[in-house]
PDB file as gemmi writes it, atoms N, CA and C in Angstrom:
CRYST1    1.000    1.000    1.000  90.00  90.00  90.00 P 1                      
ATOM      1  N   UNK A   1      28.121  31.757 -25.199  1.00  0.00           N  
ATOM      2  CA  UNK A   1      28.329  32.799 -24.305  1.00  0.00           C  
ATOM      3  C   UNK A   1      27.387  34.004 -24.471  1.00  0.00           C  
ATOM      4  N   UNK A   2      26.397  34.726 -23.751  1.00  0.00           N  
ATOM      5  CA  UNK A   2      25.469  35.354 -24.304  1.00  0.00           C  
ATOM      6  C   UNK A   2      26.492  36.871 -24.155  1.00  0.00           C  
ATOM      7  N   UNK A   3      25.434  38.091 -24.706  1.00  0.00           N  
ATOM      8  CA  UNK A   3      26.220  39.809 -24.905  1.00  0.00           C  
ATOM      9  C   UNK A   3      25.142  40.167 -24.899  1.00  0.00           C  
ATOM     10  N   UNK A   4      25.318  41.325 -23.398  1.00  0.00           N  
ATOM     11  CA  UNK A   4      24.205  42.242 -23.678  1.00  0.00           C  
ATOM     12  C   UNK A   4      24.778  43.376 -24.092  1.00  0.00           C  
ATOM     13  N   UNK A   5      24.139  44.100 -24.827  1.00  0.00           N  
ATOM     14  CA  UNK A   5      24.523  45.595 -25.528  1.00  0.00           C  
ATOM     15  C   UNK A   5      23.384  46.821 -25.470  1.00  0.00           C  
ATOM     16  N   UNK A   6      23.642  47.990 -24.798  1.00  0.00           N  
ATOM     17  CA  UNK A   6      23.352  49.392 -24.599  1.00  0.00           C  
ATOM     18  C   UNK A   6      23.797  50.569 -24.604  1.00  0.00           C  
ATOM     19  N   UNK A   7      22.857  51.256 -25.006  1.00  0.00           N  
ATOM     20  CA  UNK A   7      23.685  52.640 -25.706  1.00  0.00           C  
ATOM     21  C   UNK A   7      23.028  53.776 -24.400  1.00  0.00           C  
ATOM     22  N   UNK A   8      23.468  54.640 -23.924  1.00  0.00           N  
ATOM     23  CA  UNK A   8      23.161  55.402 -23.342  1.00  0.00           C  
ATOM     24  C   UNK A   8      24.022  56.536 -23.506  1.00  0.00           C  
ATOM     25  N   UNK A   9      22.667  57.674 -23.919  1.00  0.00           N  
ATOM     26  CA  UNK A   9      23.932  59.260 -24.184  1.00  0.00           C  
ATOM     27  C   UNK A   9      24.091  59.679 -22.778  1.00  0.00           C  
ATOM     28  N   UNK A  10      25.224  60.601 -23.612  1.00  0.00           N  
ATOM     29  CA  UNK A  10      25.606  61.863 -22.993  1.00  0.00           C  
ATOM     30  C   UNK A  10      25.004  62.951 -22.568  1.00  0.00           C  
ATOM     31  N   UNK A  11      24.637  63.431 -21.557  1.00  0.00           N  
ATOM     32  CA  UNK A  11      23.855  64.569 -22.007  1.00  0.00           C  
ATOM     33  C   UNK A  11      25.224  66.109 -22.659  1.00  0.00           C  
ATOM     34  N   UNK A  12      24.448  66.711 -23.253  1.00  0.00           N  
ATOM     35  CA  UNK A  12      25.866  67.846 -23.651  1.00  0.00           C  
ATOM     36  C   UNK A  12      26.347  68.657 -22.255  1.00  0.00           C  
ATOM     37  N   UNK A  13      27.742  68.593 -22.517  1.00  0.00           N  
ATOM     38  CA  UNK A  13      28.704  69.351 -21.695  1.00  0.00           C  
ATOM     39  C   UNK A  13      28.806  68.130 -20.778  1.00  0.00           C  
ATOM     40  N   UNK A  14      28.564  66.735 -20.589  1.00  0.00           N  
ATOM     41  CA  UNK A  14      29.391  66.073 -19.672  1.00  0.00           C  
ATOM     42  C   UNK A  14      30.162  65.163 -20.542  1.00  0.00           C  
ATOM     43  N   UNK A  15      31.030  65.220 -21.548  1.00  0.00           N  
ATOM     44  CA  UNK A  15      31.632  64.284 -22.423  1.00  0.00           C  
ATOM     45  C   UNK A  15      32.988  64.124 -21.850  1.00  0.00           C  
ATOM     46  N   UNK A  16      33.304  65.274 -21.287  1.00  0.00           N  
ATOM     47  CA  UNK A  16      34.770  65.176 -20.577  1.00  0.00           C  
ATOM     48  C   UNK A  16      34.725  64.956 -19.256  1.00  0.00           C  
ATOM     49  N   UNK A  17      33.814  65.043 -18.589  1.00  0.00           N  
ATOM     50  CA  UNK A  17      33.152  64.354 -16.851  1.00  0.00           C  
ATOM     51  C   UNK A  17      33.273  63.364 -17.328  1.00  0.00           C  
ATOM     52  N   UNK A  18      32.585  62.042 -18.212  1.00  0.00           N  
ATOM     53  CA  UNK A  18      32.205  60.949 -19.425  1.00  0.00           C  
ATOM     54  C   UNK A  18      34.208  60.415 -19.031  1.00  0.00           C  
ATOM     55  N   UNK A  19      34.895  61.065 -19.614  1.00  0.00           N  
ATOM     56  CA  UNK A  19      36.335  60.412 -20.371  1.00  0.00           C  
ATOM     57  C   UNK A  19      37.161  60.796 -19.024  1.00  0.00           C  
ATOM     58  N   UNK A  20      36.933  61.409 -18.044  1.00  0.00           N  
ATOM     59  CA  UNK A  20      37.543  61.489 -16.644  1.00  0.00           C  
ATOM     60  C   UNK A  20      37.260  60.258 -15.594  1.00  0.00           C  
ATOM     61  N   UNK A  21      36.512  60.013 -16.041  1.00  0.00           N  
ATOM     62  CA  UNK A  21      35.289  58.653 -15.619  1.00  0.00           C  
ATOM     63  C   UNK A  21      35.939  57.518 -16.307  1.00  0.00           C  
ATOM     64  N   UNK A  22      36.323  57.352 -17.117  1.00  0.00           N  
ATOM     65  CA  UNK A  22      36.968  56.086 -18.296  1.00  0.00           C  
ATOM     66  C   UNK A  22      38.294  56.399 -17.362  1.00  0.00           C  
ATOM     67  N   UNK A  23      38.692  57.537 -17.708  1.00  0.00           N  
ATOM     68  CA  UNK A  23      40.465  57.867 -17.721  1.00  0.00           C  
ATOM     69  C   UNK A  23      40.782  57.066 -15.982  1.00  0.00           C  
ATOM     70  N   UNK A  24      39.776  57.255 -15.112  1.00  0.00           N  
ATOM     71  CA  UNK A  24      40.101  56.628 -13.480  1.00  0.00           C  
ATOM     72  C   UNK A  24      39.690  55.142 -13.612  1.00  0.00           C  
ATOM     73  N   UNK A  25      38.814  54.518 -14.551  1.00  0.00           N  
ATOM     74  CA  UNK A  25      38.485  53.002 -14.831  1.00  0.00           C  
ATOM     75  C   UNK A  25      39.836  52.424 -15.342  1.00  0.00           C  
ATOM     76  N   UNK A  26      40.767  53.123 -16.549  1.00  0.00           N  
ATOM     77  CA  UNK A  26      41.742  52.277 -17.018  1.00  0.00           C  
ATOM     78  C   UNK A  26      42.980  52.567 -16.210  1.00  0.00           C  
ATOM     79  N   UNK A  27      43.090  53.645 -15.131  1.00  0.00           N  
ATOM     80  CA  UNK A  27      44.583  53.877 -14.549  1.00  0.00           C  
ATOM     81  C   UNK A  27      43.862  53.600 -13.192  1.00  0.00           C  
ATOM     82  N   UNK A  28      43.664  54.419 -11.807  1.00  0.00           N  
ATOM     83  CA  UNK A  28      43.926  53.854 -10.849  1.00  0.00           C  
ATOM     84  C   UNK A  28      42.940  53.389 -10.157  1.00  0.00           C  
ATOM     85  N   UNK A  29      41.950  52.457 -11.118  1.00  0.00           N  
ATOM     86  CA  UNK A  29      40.800  51.908 -10.453  1.00  0.00           C  
ATOM     87  C   UNK A  29      40.635  50.641 -11.613  1.00  0.00           C  
ATOM     88  N   UNK A  30      41.583  50.386 -11.910  1.00  0.00           N  
ATOM     89  CA  UNK A  30      41.393  49.362 -13.403  1.00  0.00           C  
ATOM     90  C   UNK A  30      41.103  48.248 -12.595  1.00  0.00           C  
ATOM     91  N   UNK A  31      42.563  47.828 -11.477  1.00  0.00           N  
ATOM     92  CA  UNK A  31      42.082  46.520 -10.719  1.00  0.00           C  
ATOM     93  C   UNK A  31      41.109  46.210 -10.127  1.00  0.00           C  
ATOM     94  N   UNK A  32      40.549  47.271  -9.852  1.00  0.00           N  
ATOM     95  CA  UNK A  32      39.031  47.403  -9.218  1.00  0.00           C  
ATOM     96  C   UNK A  32      37.455  47.411  -9.895  1.00  0.00           C  
ATOM     97  N   UNK A  33      38.193  47.590 -11.420  1.00  0.00           N  
ATOM     98  CA  UNK A  33      37.173  47.363 -12.328  1.00  0.00           C  
ATOM     99  C   UNK A  33      37.497  45.734 -12.656  1.00  0.00           C  
ATOM    100  N   UNK A  34      38.915  45.609 -13.012  1.00  0.00           N  
ATOM    101  CA  UNK A  34      38.446  43.709 -13.778  1.00  0.00           C  
ATOM    102  C   UNK A  34      37.939  42.993 -12.321  1.00  0.00           C  
ATOM    103  N   UNK A  35      38.053  43.180 -11.043  1.00  0.00           N  
ATOM    104  CA  UNK A  35      37.721  42.447 -10.676  1.00  0.00           C  
ATOM    105  C   UNK A  35      36.505  42.443 -10.088  1.00  0.00           C  
ATOM    106  N   UNK A  36      35.799  43.778 -10.135  1.00  0.00           N  
ATOM    107  CA  UNK A  36      34.235  43.618  -9.964  1.00  0.00           C  
ATOM    108  C   UNK A  36      33.604  42.800 -11.814  1.00  0.00           C  
ATOM    109  N   UNK A  37      34.183  42.845 -12.604  1.00  0.00           N  
ATOM    110  CA  UNK A  37      33.369  42.426 -13.750  1.00  0.00           C  
ATOM    111  C   UNK A  37      33.944  40.086 -13.738  1.00  0.00           C  
ATOM    112  N   UNK A  38      35.073  40.255 -13.231  1.00  0.00           N  
ATOM    113  CA  UNK A  38      35.458  38.538 -13.019  1.00  0.00           C  
ATOM    114  C   UNK A  38      33.997  38.278 -12.054  1.00  0.00           C  
ATOM    115  N   UNK A  39      34.163  38.799 -10.531  1.00  0.00           N  
ATOM    116  CA  UNK A  39      33.117  38.575 -10.388  1.00  0.00           C  
ATOM    117  C   UNK A  39      31.736  38.466 -10.642  1.00  0.00           C  
ATOM    118  N   UNK A  40      31.356  38.932 -11.277  1.00  0.00           N  
ATOM    119  CA  UNK A  40      30.287  38.919 -11.807  1.00  0.00           C  
ATOM    120  C   UNK A  40      29.961  38.236 -12.798  1.00  0.00           C  
ATOM    121  N   UNK A  41      31.040  37.597 -13.588  1.00  0.00           N  
ATOM    122  CA  UNK A  41      31.114  36.463 -14.445  1.00  0.00           C  
ATOM    123  C   UNK A  41      30.772  37.420 -16.006  1.00  0.00           C  
ATOM    124  N   UNK A  42      31.419  38.802 -16.461  1.00  0.00           N  
ATOM    125  CA  UNK A  42      31.472  39.255 -17.459  1.00  0.00           C  
ATOM    126  C   UNK A  42      32.666  39.618 -17.708  1.00  0.00           C  
ATOM    127  N   UNK A  43      32.660  40.037 -19.062  1.00  0.00           N  
ATOM    128  CA  UNK A  43      33.756  41.029 -19.740  1.00  0.00           C  
ATOM    129  C   UNK A  43      32.933  42.107 -20.395  1.00  0.00           C  
ATOM    130  N   UNK A  44      33.277  43.419 -19.665  1.00  0.00           N  
ATOM    131  CA  UNK A  44      32.871  44.365 -20.402  1.00  0.00           C  
ATOM    132  C   UNK A  44      33.384  45.337 -21.168  1.00  0.00           C  
ATOM    133  N   UNK A  45      32.951  45.456 -22.440  1.00  0.00           N  
ATOM    134  CA  UNK A  45      33.346  46.847 -23.612  1.00  0.00           C  
ATOM    135  C   UNK A  45      32.484  48.091 -23.157  1.00  0.00           C  
ATOM    136  N   UNK A  46      33.442  49.092 -23.283  1.00  0.00           N  
ATOM    137  CA  UNK A  46      32.855  50.052 -23.743  1.00  0.00           C  
ATOM    138  C   UNK A  46      33.147  51.277 -24.926  1.00  0.00           C  
ATOM    139  N   UNK A  47      32.618  51.709 -25.340  1.00  0.00           N  
ATOM    140  CA  UNK A  47      32.805  52.545 -26.737  1.00  0.00           C  
ATOM    141  C   UNK A  47      31.910  54.143 -26.401  1.00  0.00           C  
ATOM    142  N   UNK A  48      32.898  54.838 -27.083  1.00  0.00           N  
ATOM    143  CA  UNK A  48      32.598  56.443 -27.120  1.00  0.00           C  
ATOM    144  C   UNK A  48      31.658  56.531 -28.787  1.00  0.00           C  
ATOM    145  N   UNK A  49      30.655  57.142 -28.738  1.00  0.00           N  
ATOM    146  CA  UNK A  49      30.308  57.175 -30.259  1.00  0.00           C  
ATOM    147  C   UNK A  49      29.636  58.549 -30.301  1.00  0.00           C  
ATOM    148  N   UNK A  50      30.199  59.161 -31.080  1.00  0.00           N  
ATOM    149  CA  UNK A  50      30.024  60.742 -31.442  1.00  0.00           C  
ATOM    150  C   UNK A  50      28.798  60.187 -32.673  1.00  0.00           C  
ATOM    151  N   UNK A  51      27.708  61.535 -32.144  1.00  0.00           N  
ATOM    152  CA  UNK A  51      27.166  61.214 -33.601  1.00  0.00           C  
ATOM    153  C   UNK A  51      26.647  63.060 -33.822  1.00  0.00           C  
ATOM    154  N   UNK A  52      25.643  62.975 -34.727  1.00  0.00           N  
ATOM    155  CA  UNK A  52      25.095  63.968 -34.576  1.00  0.00           C  
ATOM    156  C   UNK A  52      24.010  64.628 -33.866  1.00  0.00           C  
ATOM    157  N   UNK A  53      23.482  63.728 -33.053  1.00  0.00           N  
ATOM    158  CA  UNK A  53      22.120  63.888 -32.345  1.00  0.00           C  
ATOM    159  C   UNK A  53      22.702  64.322 -30.666  1.00  0.00           C  
ATOM    160  N   UNK A  54      24.311  63.592 -30.666  1.00  0.00           N  
ATOM    161  CA  UNK A  54      24.956  64.015 -29.321  1.00  0.00           C  
ATOM    162  C   UNK A  54      26.032  62.733 -29.244  1.00  0.00           C  
ATOM    163  N   UNK A  55      26.828  62.691 -28.150  1.00  0.00           N  
ATOM    164  CA  UNK A  55      27.423  61.627 -27.952  1.00  0.00           C  
ATOM    165  C   UNK A  55      26.918  60.118 -27.039  1.00  0.00           C  
ATOM    166  N   UNK A  56      26.866  59.142 -27.791  1.00  0.00           N  
ATOM    167  CA  UNK A  56      26.554  58.364 -26.812  1.00  0.00           C  
ATOM    168  C   UNK A  56      27.632  56.908 -26.393  1.00  0.00           C  
ATOM    169  N   UNK A  57      27.503  56.801 -25.001  1.00  0.00           N  
ATOM    170  CA  UNK A  57      28.169  55.763 -24.688  1.00  0.00           C  
ATOM    171  C   UNK A  57      27.519  53.829 -25.045  1.00  0.00           C  
ATOM    172  N   UNK A  58      28.737  53.217 -25.347  1.00  0.00           N  
ATOM    173  CA  UNK A  58      27.616  52.114 -25.984  1.00  0.00           C  
ATOM    174  C   UNK A  58      28.640  50.867 -25.168  1.00  0.00           C  
ATOM    175  N   UNK A  59      27.748  50.352 -24.281  1.00  0.00           N  
ATOM    176  CA  UNK A  59      28.347  48.885 -23.384  1.00  0.00           C  
ATOM    177  C   UNK A  59      27.885  47.860 -23.987  1.00  0.00           C  
ATOM    178  N   UNK A  60      28.877  46.875 -23.828  1.00  0.00           N  
ATOM    179  CA  UNK A  60      28.482  45.320 -23.820  1.00  0.00           C  
ATOM    180  C   UNK A  60      29.148  44.640 -22.871  1.00  0.00           C  
ATOM    181  N   UNK A  61      28.160  43.395 -22.240  1.00  0.00           N  
ATOM    182  CA  UNK A  61      28.956  42.571 -21.537  1.00  0.00           C  
ATOM    183  C   UNK A  61      28.822  41.974 -22.265  1.00  0.00           C  
ATOM    184  N   UNK A  62      29.820  40.443 -21.679  1.00  0.00           N  
ATOM    185  CA  UNK A  62      29.721  39.355 -22.392  1.00  0.00           C  
ATOM    186  C   UNK A  62      29.869  38.472 -21.362  1.00  0.00           C  
ATOM    187  N   UNK A  63      29.173  37.305 -21.408  1.00  0.00           N  
ATOM    188  CA  UNK A  63      29.287  36.069 -20.181  1.00  0.00           C  
ATOM    189  C   UNK A  63      28.451  35.228 -20.077  1.00  0.00           C  
ATOM    190  N   UNK A  64      28.217  34.377 -19.348  1.00  0.00           N  
ATOM    191  CA  UNK A  64      27.178  33.528 -19.238  1.00  0.00           C  
ATOM    192  C   UNK A  64      25.904  34.041 -18.961  1.00  0.00           C  
ATOM    193  N   UNK A  65      25.697  35.163 -17.896  1.00  0.00           N  
ATOM    194  CA  UNK A  65      24.459  35.533 -17.792  1.00  0.00           C  
ATOM    195  C   UNK A  65      24.396  37.180 -17.705  1.00  0.00           C  
ATOM    196  N   UNK A  66      24.789  37.840 -18.935  1.00  0.00           N  
ATOM    197  CA  UNK A  66      25.033  39.622 -18.679  1.00  0.00           C  
ATOM    198  C   UNK A  66      23.858  40.586 -18.213  1.00  0.00           C  
ATOM    199  N   UNK A  67      22.815  39.974 -18.057  1.00  0.00           N  
ATOM    200  CA  UNK A  67      21.433  40.345 -17.654  1.00  0.00           C  
ATOM    201  C   UNK A  67      21.644  40.029 -16.428  1.00  0.00           C  
ATOM    202  N   UNK A  68      21.788  39.082 -15.752  1.00  0.00           N  
ATOM    203  CA  UNK A  68      21.795  38.824 -14.346  1.00  0.00           C  
ATOM    204  C   UNK A  68      22.857  39.614 -13.709  1.00  0.00           C  
ATOM    205  N   UNK A  69      24.095  40.027 -14.693  1.00  0.00           N  
ATOM    206  CA  UNK A  69      25.327  40.475 -13.675  1.00  0.00           C  
ATOM    207  C   UNK A  69      24.915  42.347 -14.211  1.00  0.00           C  
ATOM    208  N   UNK A  70      24.136  42.755 -15.018  1.00  0.00           N  
ATOM    209  CA  UNK A  70      23.924  43.946 -14.321  1.00  0.00           C  
ATOM    210  C   UNK A  70      22.960  43.965 -13.557  1.00  0.00           C  
ATOM    211  N   UNK A  71      22.024  42.995 -13.227  1.00  0.00           N  
ATOM    212  CA  UNK A  71      21.493  43.411 -12.227  1.00  0.00           C  
ATOM    213  C   UNK A  71      22.233  43.640 -10.783  1.00  0.00           C  
ATOM    214  N   UNK A  72      22.785  42.442 -10.756  1.00  0.00           N  
ATOM    215  CA  UNK A  72      23.976  41.943  -9.780  1.00  0.00           C  
ATOM    216  C   UNK A  72      24.502  42.983  -9.067  1.00  0.00           C  
ATOM    217  N   UNK A  73      25.105  44.011 -10.444  1.00  0.00           N  
ATOM    218  CA  UNK A  73      25.861  44.785 -10.282  1.00  0.00           C  
ATOM    219  C   UNK A  73      25.102  45.613  -9.448  1.00  0.00           C  
ATOM    220  N   UNK A  74      24.291  46.002  -9.862  1.00  0.00           N  
ATOM    221  CA  UNK A  74      23.525  47.327  -9.201  1.00  0.00           C  
ATOM    222  C   UNK A  74      23.006  47.355  -7.861  1.00  0.00           C  
ATOM    223  N   UNK A  75      23.641  46.100  -7.359  1.00  0.00           N  
ATOM    224  CA  UNK A  75      23.228  45.433  -5.668  1.00  0.00           C  
ATOM    225  C   UNK A  75      24.059  45.816  -5.076  1.00  0.00           C  
ATOM    226  N   UNK A  76      25.315  45.720  -5.617  1.00  0.00           N  
ATOM    227  CA  UNK A  76      26.633  45.577  -4.592  1.00  0.00           C  
ATOM    228  C   UNK A  76      26.718  46.578  -3.628  1.00  0.00           C  
ATOM    229  N   UNK A  77      27.103  46.045  -2.306  1.00  0.00           N  
ATOM    230  CA  UNK A  77      27.447  47.047  -1.683  1.00  0.00           C  
ATOM    231  C   UNK A  77      28.812  47.653  -1.453  1.00  0.00           C  
ATOM    232  N   UNK A  78      30.400  47.123  -2.110  1.00  0.00           N  
ATOM    233  CA  UNK A  78      31.534  47.583  -1.867  1.00  0.00           C  
ATOM    234  C   UNK A  78      31.607  48.950  -2.589  1.00  0.00           C  
ATOM    235  N   UNK A  79      32.956  49.603  -1.892  1.00  0.00           N  
ATOM    236  CA  UNK A  79      33.702  50.657  -2.209  1.00  0.00           C  
ATOM    237  C   UNK A  79      33.093  50.933  -3.713  1.00  0.00           C  
ATOM    238  N   UNK A  80      33.573  49.995  -5.046  1.00  0.00           N  
ATOM    239  CA  UNK A  80      34.431  50.144  -5.921  1.00  0.00           C  
ATOM    240  C   UNK A  80      32.832  50.623  -6.450  1.00  0.00           C  
ATOM    241  N   UNK A  81      31.976  49.824  -6.191  1.00  0.00           N  
ATOM    242  CA  UNK A  81      30.561  50.022  -6.833  1.00  0.00           C  
ATOM    243  C   UNK A  81      29.370  51.102  -6.472  1.00  0.00           C  
ATOM    244  N   UNK A  82      29.677  51.708  -5.340  1.00  0.00           N  
ATOM    245  CA  UNK A  82      29.333  52.384  -4.794  1.00  0.00           C  
ATOM    246  C   UNK A  82      29.465  54.056  -5.379  1.00  0.00           C  
ATOM    247  N   UNK A  83      31.286  53.773  -5.918  1.00  0.00           N  
ATOM    248  CA  UNK A  83      31.776  54.986  -6.500  1.00  0.00           C  
ATOM    249  C   UNK A  83      31.135  55.150  -8.071  1.00  0.00           C  
ATOM    250  N   UNK A  84      31.050  53.771  -8.390  1.00  0.00           N  
ATOM    251  CA  UNK A  84      30.837  53.315  -9.992  1.00  0.00           C  
ATOM    252  C   UNK A  84      29.081  54.028 -10.134  1.00  0.00           C  
ATOM    253  N   UNK A  85      28.313  53.350  -9.047  1.00  0.00           N  
ATOM    254  CA  UNK A  85      27.045  54.032  -9.812  1.00  0.00           C  
ATOM    255  C   UNK A  85      26.794  55.469  -9.593  1.00  0.00           C  
ATOM    256  N   UNK A  86      27.176  56.089  -8.235  1.00  0.00           N  
ATOM    257  CA  UNK A  86      27.532  57.338  -8.410  1.00  0.00           C  
ATOM    258  C   UNK A  86      27.982  58.003  -9.386  1.00  0.00           C  
ATOM    259  N   UNK A  87      28.976  57.543  -9.638  1.00  0.00           N  
ATOM    260  CA  UNK A  87      29.959  58.675 -11.657  1.00  0.00           C  
ATOM    261  C   UNK A  87      28.607  58.774 -12.134  1.00  0.00           C  
ATOM    262  N   UNK A  88      28.050  57.221 -12.867  1.00  0.00           N  
ATOM    263  CA  UNK A  88      27.306  57.184 -13.394  1.00  0.00           C  
ATOM    264  C   UNK A  88      25.930  57.628 -13.750  1.00  0.00           C  
ATOM    265  N   UNK A  89      25.783  57.967 -11.996  1.00  0.00           N  
ATOM    266  CA  UNK A  89      24.556  58.860 -12.094  1.00  0.00           C  
ATOM    267  C   UNK A  89      24.643  60.219 -12.460  1.00  0.00           C  
ATOM    268  N   UNK A  90      25.945  60.867 -11.818  1.00  0.00           N  
ATOM    269  CA  UNK A  90      26.159  61.813 -11.939  1.00  0.00           C  
ATOM    270  C   UNK A  90      25.958  62.247 -13.507  1.00  0.00           C  
ATOM    271  N   UNK A  91      26.666  61.514 -14.585  1.00  0.00           N  
ATOM    272  CA  UNK A  91      26.786  61.624 -16.038  1.00  0.00           C  
ATOM    273  C   UNK A  91      25.882  61.207 -16.543  1.00  0.00           C  
ATOM    274  N   UNK A  92      25.065  60.442 -16.273  1.00  0.00           N  
ATOM    275  CA  UNK A  92      23.820  59.733 -16.869  1.00  0.00           C  
ATOM    276  C   UNK A  92      22.628  60.067 -16.885  1.00  0.00           C  
ATOM    277  N   UNK A  93      22.463  60.357 -15.471  1.00  0.00           N  
ATOM    278  CA  UNK A  93      21.222  60.665 -14.355  1.00  0.00           C  
ATOM    279  C   UNK A  93      20.703  59.424 -14.778  1.00  0.00           C  
ATOM    280  N   UNK A  94      21.139  58.380 -14.080  1.00  0.00           N  
ATOM    281  CA  UNK A  94      20.467  57.322 -14.504  1.00  0.00           C  
ATOM    282  C   UNK A  94      20.773  56.424 -12.770  1.00  0.00           C  
ATOM    283  N   UNK A  95      20.005  55.499 -12.430  1.00  0.00           N  
ATOM    284  CA  UNK A  95      20.655  54.835 -10.990  1.00  0.00           C  
ATOM    285  C   UNK A  95      21.164  53.383 -11.526  1.00  0.00           C  
ATOM    286  N   UNK A  96      22.000  53.154 -11.243  1.00  0.00           N  
ATOM    287  CA  UNK A  96      22.042  51.690 -11.585  1.00  0.00           C  
ATOM    288  C   UNK A  96      21.649  50.453 -10.445  1.00  0.00           C  
ATOM    289  N   UNK A  97      21.725  51.549  -9.513  1.00  0.00           N  
ATOM    290  CA  UNK A  97      21.421  50.630  -8.021  1.00  0.00           C  
ATOM    291  C   UNK A  97      19.935  50.387  -8.186  1.00  0.00           C  
ATOM    292  N   UNK A  98      18.791  50.714  -9.137  1.00  0.00           N  
ATOM    293  CA  UNK A  98      17.022  50.514  -9.182  1.00  0.00           C  
ATOM    294  C   UNK A  98      17.102  49.403 -10.581  1.00  0.00           C  
ATOM    295  N   UNK A  99      16.160  48.825 -11.023  1.00  0.00           N  
ATOM    296  CA  UNK A  99      16.000  48.306 -11.986  1.00  0.00           C  
ATOM    297  C   UNK A  99      15.747  49.502 -12.965  1.00  0.00           C  
ATOM    298  N   UNK A 100      16.139  49.045 -14.788  1.00  0.00           N  
ATOM    299  CA  UNK A 100      15.829  50.592 -15.648  1.00  0.00           C  
ATOM    300  C   UNK A 100      14.561  50.249 -15.228  1.00  0.00           C  
ATOM    301  N   UNK A 101      13.914  51.513 -16.147  1.00  0.00           N  
ATOM    302  CA  UNK A 101      12.679  52.301 -16.312  1.00  0.00           C  
ATOM    303  C   UNK A 101      11.713  51.109 -17.513  1.00  0.00           C  
ATOM    304  N   UNK A 102      12.750  50.358 -18.419  1.00  0.00           N  
ATOM    305  CA  UNK A 102      11.998  49.857 -19.065  1.00  0.00           C  
ATOM    306  C   UNK A 102      12.889  48.297 -19.711  1.00  0.00           C  
ATOM    307  N   UNK A 103      12.381  47.596 -20.093  1.00  0.00           N  
ATOM    308  CA  UNK A 103      13.310  46.727 -20.869  1.00  0.00           C  
ATOM    309  C   UNK A 103      14.665  46.682 -20.642  1.00  0.00           C  
ATOM    310  N   UNK A 104      15.520  45.671 -20.972  1.00  0.00           N  
ATOM    311  CA  UNK A 104      16.238  45.700 -21.362  1.00  0.00           C  
ATOM    312  C   UNK A 104      16.916  45.306 -22.711  1.00  0.00           C  
ATOM    313  N   UNK A 105      17.421  45.668 -23.403  1.00  0.00           N  
ATOM    314  CA  UNK A 105      18.048  45.694 -24.891  1.00  0.00           C  
ATOM    315  C   UNK A 105      18.004  44.462 -25.726  1.00  0.00           C  
ATOM    316  N   UNK A 106      17.053  44.353 -26.651  1.00  0.00           N  
ATOM    317  CA  UNK A 106      16.573  42.980 -27.131  1.00  0.00           C  
ATOM    318  C   UNK A 106      17.738  42.891 -28.525  1.00  0.00           C  
ATOM    319  N   UNK A 107      18.163  41.842 -28.382  1.00  0.00           N  
ATOM    320  CA  UNK A 107      19.019  41.055 -29.501  1.00  0.00           C  
ATOM    321  C   UNK A 107      17.707  41.050 -30.882  1.00  0.00           C  
ATOM    322  N   UNK A 108      18.178  41.620 -31.799  1.00  0.00           N  
ATOM    323  CA  UNK A 108      17.440  41.179 -33.141  1.00  0.00           C  
ATOM    324  C   UNK A 108      17.628  40.719 -34.356  1.00  0.00           C  
ATOM    325  N   UNK A 109      19.220  40.389 -34.794  1.00  0.00           N  
ATOM    326  CA  UNK A 109      19.774  39.400 -35.319  1.00  0.00           C  
ATOM    327  C   UNK A 109      21.064  39.329 -34.762  1.00  0.00           C  
ATOM    328  N   UNK A 110      21.319  37.756 -35.205  1.00  0.00           N  
ATOM    329  CA  UNK A 110      23.373  37.978 -35.109  1.00  0.00           C  
ATOM    330  C   UNK A 110      23.392  37.070 -36.232  1.00  0.00           C  
ATOM    331  N   UNK A 111      24.163  37.518 -36.717  1.00  0.00           N  
ATOM    332  CA  UNK A 111      25.175  37.129 -38.364  1.00  0.00           C  
ATOM    333  C   UNK A 111      25.811  35.466 -38.051  1.00  0.00           C  
ATOM    334  N   UNK A 112      26.458  35.135 -36.455  1.00  0.00           N  
ATOM    335  CA  UNK A 112      26.570  34.171 -35.866  1.00  0.00           C  
ATOM    336  C   UNK A 112      25.494  32.828 -35.964  1.00  0.00           C  
ATOM    337  N   UNK A 113      24.383  32.929 -36.057  1.00  0.00           N  
ATOM    338  CA  UNK A 113      23.099  32.188 -35.951  1.00  0.00           C  
ATOM    339  C   UNK A 113      22.401  31.621 -36.762  1.00  0.00           C  
TER     340      UNK A 113                                                      
END                                                                             
């Protein structure tokens, strides 16, 4: 099983908005969230990291092809995916429906190998 991890900054003043987004994912939209990730063949784990430079979201995708799942997610046209892309864009200022502006994160070391 492969893993992809990425860190996304939360702009100043957006942490509470991000927490509301996560509360909706954990609450009324949880079944949609799980179904979305199952359809993509990944398990997602998301962490909030407070740092002296500001808050970060650390997202991991684990599955057979997490990078492919990340790209495929952005092309989704269902209501949940459209909602998720809009919310993430409003919070992080990114467009998950477009390829990222740079390369995906690179695994540098793995204690299991």
